[in-house]
N, C-alpha and C positions, 0 to 999 in steps of 0.2 A: 687529569694528567698529573703525575708526580712532578714536584719541583726538584731540580738538581742543584745541590749546594756545593760550590767550589769544585765541580767535576769529580766529587768523591762519594757523595751520598745522595740518594733520592729520598724525599719526604712526601708522603701523601696521607691524607685523612679522608675517610669516607665510610659510611655505614657504621659510624662510631668506633672505627678502628684506625689508629695511626700506624703507619708503616715506615720504618727506617731501614734503608737497604744500602749496603756498601756496593759501589759500582765502579771502583777503580780497578777494573778487571784486567787491564793491560799490564798492571804490576801485581796481579794476583791479590788485589785489594791490600797491598802493602800500606803500612802506616807512615805518614809524613806529617809535616806541620799543617798542610791544607786539610788532611784527613782529620786531625785533631780539632781544627777550627770548625769543620763541617759537622763533626759529631756533637760538639758543644751547641752549635746552632740548632741542629735537628732535635736534640734533647730539650732545649729551651722551648722550641715550638711544641713539642709533645707535652711539656708541662702546662703550657697555656691552653692547649686543646683539651687536656685532661681537666683542668680547672674550670673550663667553660662547659664541660659536659659533651663536647664534640667527639672526644675520644674516650671510650670506656676500657680500652685495652691497647697496648703498644706492642708491635711486633718488630723485632730486630733480626734482620737476615742479610744475605749477601748474594749478588749475582756472580756469574762465572763458575769456573771449575772448582774453586775452593772458597771457603769462608774468608780466610785471610792468612797470609804467610807471616804476619807480624810486621815488625819494623823494617822499613826499607833501608837496609844497611848501606847500600851504595849512596843513597841520598844523604845520609849522615856523614859518610866518609868524605863526600865532596864539599862539605860545609867548611867555611873558614874557621868557625868555632864549633867543633862537634858537640861539646858539652852543652853550649847554649842552644844549639839546634834541637838536640834530643830532649832537653828540658822543656823547650817551648812546645814541642810535639806532645810530650807526656802531659803537660799542663792542660792543653786543650782536650785531650782524650779523657783525662781524669775528671775534668769539670763536667763533661758530658756524662760519664759513667756515674758520677755522684748524683747528678740530676735524675738520671733514670732510676737509680737505686732508691731515691727518695719519693718517687711517684706514689700517689695513693692508688692508682689504677694498676692492675696486673701487667707485667711485662713478660712477653714470651720471646725466647730466643730460639733460633733455628740454625742448626749446624750441619753443613754438608761438606764433603771434601776434607780439606785440612784446616784446622784452626790452630795456629802456632803463635807463640810469644804473646804480644799485646793483642793480637787477633783473638787468642783464646780468652783473654781477659774480657774483651767486648762480648764474645759469644756466651760467657757465663754470667752476664749481668742480669739475665732474666730471672724472674721469680719461678718460672717454669722454663726448663731448657729441654728442647726436643732435638735429638741428634739422629742422623742416619747411622744404622749399624756399622757401616763401613767407614764412617768419618774417622779421621785421625786427629787426635788431640795431643799436643806436645808443648811444653813450656819453652825449651830451646834457647834459653838465655845464656847459661853458663858455658855452653859450647863455644860461644863467641866472646867469652870473657866479660859478660854483662850480668846485670842483676834484674830480677823481675820487676814489672810495673803493671799498670792497668788493673790493680787490685788483686792480683793473683796471690800475693803473700797473705792476703786476708781471706779470700774466698776459698782457696784450696785447703788450707789447714782447718778452716771452719767446717768444711764438708767431709773431709776425709780424716782417717787416723793420721797421727804425726808421721809414722814411718812411711806410709804411702805418699803423703804430701812431700816429704823429703826425697823420696825416690824419684818422684816426677821432677822436682826442682833441681836436684843435683846430678842425676844421671840423664835427664832429658829423655826419659823413657816415653815411647810413643804408645798410647793406648787407643783402642777403637771406641767408637760411640757405644757399642754394646758393652764393652768393659767399663766405660765411664758410667753407664747406667747401673751396672752391677755394683760398682764401688760407691755410688751415691753422688758422683760429681755432676751428673746431669739427671734430669727427672725421668726420662725414658728414652729408649732407642727403638727405631723401627727400620725395616728395610727401606732403602733409598726410594724405591718406587712407591712407597706408602707415606713418604714424609709429608708431602703437601696435604694429603687427606687428613693425616694426624693433626697437623697444625690447624687446619680449617675447623676440625671438630673441637679442639680446645678453644680456639679464638671465638667460635660461635657460642660456646657455653659461657665464657667469661663476658662477652659482649652483652649477652642477654641476662646476666646475673645481677645480683644486688650490689650496686656500686658502693653503698655505704658499708655493707658487710665486708666486702673485699678490702676497703680502705682500713677499717678498724682491725680486721684480722692481720693485715700487713703491719700495722702499727704495733699490735700486741706481740707479734713474732719478733719484730726488730727490737722492741724495748725489753724483751725477756732476758737478753744477754747481760743487761746491766742491773737486774733485779734478783733478789732472793726469791725462792720458790713461794714463800708465804705472801710476799708483796705482789708477786704476779697473780696469785689466786685472788687477791683483793681487787686488782685491776680487771681481771676477767669477770668477776662478779658485777662490778660497777658497769662495765661495758655491755655485758649481755642484758642487764636491767634496762639500760638506755636503749639498746637495739630493739627490744621487743615492743616498744611503744613508738618507734619511728614508722613512717609510711612503709618502708620496705619490710620492717618486722611484722607489721599488721598484715600486709599483703602475703608475706611468706608463710606465716602461721595459718592465715585464713585459707590459703591455697592448699596447704598440707591437709588441713582438716576436711576441706571440701574435695580432696583427691583430684585436684586439677593442677595444671602447670602455673606457677606464679608469673605475673606480668609486672615487671619492675619499671618504674619511670626513668 
């Protein structure tokens, strides 16, 4: 059975898959300080389970009609110190997102319904993001006189052209999951009726794949932004030379030559 953290998120690990699910459905998974604390806790648990080998992939999803409507503005409006309250909430959410982003294991995000504001930031944390065609993605901050958080000012301009990123940020344009896939904001989009099957297929592939190859590939991808092309080539050469003599490298190459499916430890 999954553990419920602060009545905001459930966490469960089994069959080498860790699952983080937003469950504050009465408020459409709105973001408040308990949600921030819960995400931080869940991400820390995922990091420990990934380090121990109990989790080979992490899935981030949400219960209810929508993924998340973003910040609970009524909650912040009722606070004695609005600035301190929203900062505490953002700090918790950001700590959780940073931990998830740094994991060596693959992270898969699943978007259904609406993902707005900080909820969109959480939804886009995955290395692979799978959305329902009909899902609605919107930044939604400037309409309320606010500025983006939850990593959106890093993720969106890094995935999209500058003009598209600014269109989403300044006009709060709503795009569908299908459009987000066409733009490159999410990995793929499928009909809502096929969402669970698509996620299961990806998770199964990642769970049974080479943990060391995934980890090193994620590291190479992340480090590439801070390196010149020639430096990155050097790191790629060193990394693949190391990989081919690891247990996973030996098994993977052997399986390919034998025309069989590799079995990774």
